[in-house]
C-alpha positions in Angstrom: 126.4 116.8 79.0 123.6 116.6 75.7 119.8 114.8 77.9 118.4 115.1 74.4 120.7 112.3 73.6 122.3 110.3 76.4 119.0 109.6 78.2 117.7 106.4 77.6 113.9 106.3 78.4 111.5 107.2 76.2 113.2 108.1 73.1 111.8 107.4 69.4 114.6 105.9 66.9 113.7 107.2 63.8 116.3 105.2 61.8 116.4 102.4 61.5 113.1 101.5 60.8 112.7 98.1 62.1 110.1 95.4 61.5 109.1 96.7 64.9 108.2 100.3 63.1 106.4 99.0 60.6 103.5 97.1 62.7 100.3 98.7 63.6 100.4 101.0 67.1 97.1 99.2 68.4 98.9 95.8 67.7 101.6 97.0 69.9 99.9 98.6 73.0 97.6 94.9 72.9 101.0 93.3 73.2 102.7 95.9 75.8 99.6 95.2 78.0 99.8 91.1 77.7 103.5 91.6 78.6 102.6 93.9 81.7 99.7 91.9 82.4 101.2 88.6 82.3 104.2 88.1 84.8 101.5 88.8 87.6 101.0 85.7 89.7 103.3 83.2 87.4 106.0 80.9 88.1 109.7 81.9 87.8 110.2 79.9 84.9 108.0 82.1 83.1 108.9 85.1 84.0 112.8 84.6 82.6 111.3 83.2 79.7 109.5 86.3 79.2 112.6 88.8 80.4 114.1 86.6 77.3 111.4 87.0 74.9 112.4 90.5 75.1 116.0 90.2 74.9 115.3 87.8 71.7 112.7 90.7 70.4 115.6 93.1 70.5 117.9 90.8 68.7 115.8 90.3 65.7 114.8 93.6 65.0 118.5 94.9 64.5 118.3 97.3 67.1 121.8 99.2 66.7 124.0 98.2 69.4 124.7 101.8 70.7 120.6 102.1 71.6 120.7 98.6 72.6 123.5 99.4 75.0 121.4 102.6 76.3 118.3 100.7 76.8 119.4 97.3 78.4 122.8 97.7 79.7 121.6 100.4 82.7 118.5 97.8 82.9 120.5 94.6 83.5 122.9 96.0 85.9 120.1 96.8 88.0 118.0 93.9 87.8 121.3 91.9 88.8 122.1 94.2 91.5 118.3 94.0 93.1 118.9 90.2 93.0 122.0 89.5 94.5 120.8 92.3 96.8 117.5 89.8 97.5 119.0 86.8 97.5 120.9 87.5 100.9 118.9 89.2 102.4 116.5 87.5 104.9 113.1 85.9 103.3 111.3 87.3 106.2 110.3 83.8 107.6 111.7 83.8 111.1 109.5 80.8 112.7 110.5 79.6 116.1 110.0 75.4 116.7 109.2 73.5 119.4 111.6 70.3 119.5 109.1 67.3 119.9 111.8 65.5 121.7 113.3 66.4 125.0 116.9 68.1 124.7 120.2 66.4 126.6 119.3 69.4 129.3 115.9 68.8 129.9 116.9 65.2 130.2 119.0 66.0 132.7 116.1 67.0 135.1 113.9 64.3 134.4 112.8 61.7 137.2 114.6 58.9 138.0 112.2 56.7 138.4 110.4 57.6 135.1 112.1 56.0 132.1 113.1 58.3 129.5 111.7 58.7 126.3 113.3 56.4 123.4 114.9 58.6 120.8 113.8 57.9 117.5 116.3 56.7 114.3 117.5 59.3 112.3 114.9 59.1 109.2 116.8 60.0 105.7 115.0 62.6 103.2 111.9 61.3 101.5 113.0 63.8 98.4 116.3 66.1 97.4 114.1 68.8 98.3 116.5 71.5 100.8 114.7 75.3 101.8 118.4 76.1 102.3 119.8 76.6 99.0 123.2 78.0 100.9 124.2 78.7 103.9 127.4 79.2 104.7 129.0 80.6 107.8 132.4 83.6 107.1 132.8 84.3 110.4 131.4 83.6 113.8 130.6 85.5 117.2 130.3 88.1 117.7 130.2 89.6 114.1 128.2 86.3 113.2 128.4 86.9 109.2 127.2 84.4 106.9 125.9 83.6 103.5 122.0 82.4 104.1 119.9 81.6 100.8 117.0 80.1 101.1 114.0 79.1 98.3 111.9 81.9 99.1 114.6 84.6 98.7 115.5 83.3 95.2 111.8 82.8 94.5 111.5 86.6 95.5 114.7 87.5 94.0 113.6 86.1 90.7 109.9 87.9 91.1 111.2 91.5 91.6 114.3 91.3 89.2 111.6 89.8 86.3 108.7 92.4 86.7 111.7 95.2 87.4 112.9 94.6 84.1 109.8 93.8 82.2 108.3 96.2 82.9 110.7 99.3 82.4 112.1 97.6 79.3 108.8 96.4 77.5 107.2 100.0 77.8 110.9 101.1 76.7 110.8 99.2 73.6 107.6 100.6 72.4 108.1 104.4 73.0 111.6 103.5 71.1 109.3 101.8 68.3 106.5 103.9 68.1 106.3 107.6 67.4 103.9 109.9 69.4 101.6 110.2 66.7 100.7 106.8 66.3 100.6 106.4 69.9 98.2 108.7 70.4 95.8 107.8 67.7 96.3 103.9 68.3 95.4 105.0 72.1 92.4 106.8 70.7 90.5 104.2 68.1 91.2 102.0 70.6 89.4 103.8 73.3 86.1 104.7 71.1 83.2 102.6 72.8 84.1 104.8 75.7 82.0 107.7 73.6 79.1 106.2 74.9 79.5 106.6 78.4 80.3 110.4 77.6 84.3 110.1 77.9 86.3 113.1 75.8 88.6 110.3 74.3 89.7 112.8 71.8 90.4 116.0 74.6 92.1 112.9 76.3 94.5 111.9 73.1 95.2 115.5 72.6 96.4 115.9 76.3 98.7 112.8 76.1 100.6 114.4 72.5 100.9 117.2 74.0 102.1 115.9 77.3 104.5 113.2 74.8 105.6 116.6 73.2 106.3 118.4 76.2 109.1 115.8 77.1 111.9 117.4 75.1 111.0 120.5 75.7 112.1 119.9 79.5 114.7 117.6 78.9 116.2 120.8 76.9 115.1 123.4 79.6 116.4 121.1 82.6 120.1 120.7 80.3 120.4 124.4 79.7 119.8 125.4 83.3 122.8 122.6 84.4 125.0 123.8 81.5 124.9 127.0 82.6 125.7 126.3 86.7 128.8 124.6 85.1 129.8 127.2 83.2 129.5 129.5 86.6 132.5 127.2 87.8 130.6 127.3 91.0 132.7 126.8 94.7 130.8 123.5 95.9 133.1 123.8 99.0 132.9 127.2 99.9 129.0 127.5 99.8 128.2 124.8 102.5 125.0 122.8 102.6 123.0 125.4 103.0 124.4 128.0 100.0 124.6 125.0 97.4 120.2 124.3 98.8 119.8 127.6 97.8 121.0 127.8 94.4 119.5 124.6 93.5 116.4 126.1 94.8 116.9 129.1 92.8 117.6 126.4 89.5 114.3 124.9 90.0 112.2 128.1 90.2 114.1 129.1 87.0 113.1 125.8 85.6 109.4 126.5 86.3 108.9 129.6 85.0 111.1 128.3 81.9 107.8 125.2 81.9 105.0 127.6 82.2 106.9 130.0 79.6 106.9 127.5 77.5 103.3 126.0 78.1 102.2 129.7 77.5 103.7 129.7 74.2 101.5 126.2 73.0 98.5 127.9 73.6 98.9 131.2 72.2 100.0 129.1 69.3 97.1 127.1 69.1 94.5 129.9 69.9 96.5 131.7 66.8 96.1 129.1 64.7 92.5 129.1 65.2 91.9 125.9 67.4 88.8 126.0 69.5 88.8 122.0 69.3 90.0 118.8 69.1 86.9 117.6 66.9 86.8 120.5 64.8 90.7 121.0 64.1 91.4 117.1 63.7 95.2 115.5 62.0 94.9 112.5 61.2 99.3 111.8 60.8 98.8 108.8 60.7 96.3 105.8 58.6 95.4 102.8 60.8 94.8 100.3 58.8 96.0 96.7 59.6 98.0 94.6 57.3 99.1 91.5 57.0 101.7 91.4 59.1 99.7 92.6 61.9 97.0 90.5 62.0 100.3 87.6 62.2 101.5 89.5 65.3 97.7 89.2 66.7 97.8 85.5 66.1 101.4 84.9 67.9 99.7 87.1 70.5 97.8 85.0 71.1 100.1 82.1 71.3 101.9 84.1 73.9 98.2 84.0 76.6 98.1 80.3 75.2 101.4 79.7 76.5 100.6 81.6 79.7 97.8 79.9 80.6 99.1 76.0 80.2 102.3 76.7 81.1 102.6 80.1 83.2 101.4 78.6 86.7 100.1 80.4 89.5 102.0 81.6 92.6 
């Protein structure tokens, strides 16, 4: 088991260099925020179109199939499971309607000296709209099993599954094609106006850089501890629940100790190099400059929001 290679979330793809890698980090941050905000209060067709856009973006970038399968395969499976569960579960609308005309049981108690009300003829529906899309009874009472899919459950399933896919995959695709240093440089440049209100922009960027660099160290420590537990061939059936919990508590304690030790080593390395403040020890990894293709992508972002306003709708 190699968590640094098998974990499909948050990895940076160094090779091959796609056209998404060449786009400026600030432009990609603007696109990421747009993809996360645009589906809010949008119609179901627009949400599905956003998911199709992300899939098409991955295909046109020519990301390797092994990475594409890791990044999107399990997410599509989770989205499909969520869609099926929300389709077959109750939609939350439980309305008891009072009949406007008396039922046959009520007509039996109708006074004999009064004329019973006339039954209105059945009126055909004005449109083809049906609230119940599928209403199939599989078994009668006492089990009362059936498949009931309504318009509301369909909209709810599309809403939740597409939001889940867009939220996770858009962020994953951004991290896949953007180096951690580019992310911090772009975010720091976009946050420069906040300096006027006294916000420590450089310190925030440094903290983000250290956090992104610390993630592989955490995965490495977890991987080493899991391997150490597996190599000891522990008989979990003989330990029982209490013994298993005790072992995993010991492993968790050791993990925290190792992570604190790694953090102390990083702090010591910064002190040895004479680091005092981010402003005095700035290291510029990338030169932020917008090229012609960046402006072209920004123009596409304008078209994206125009389509959201014109055709996205409000639910």
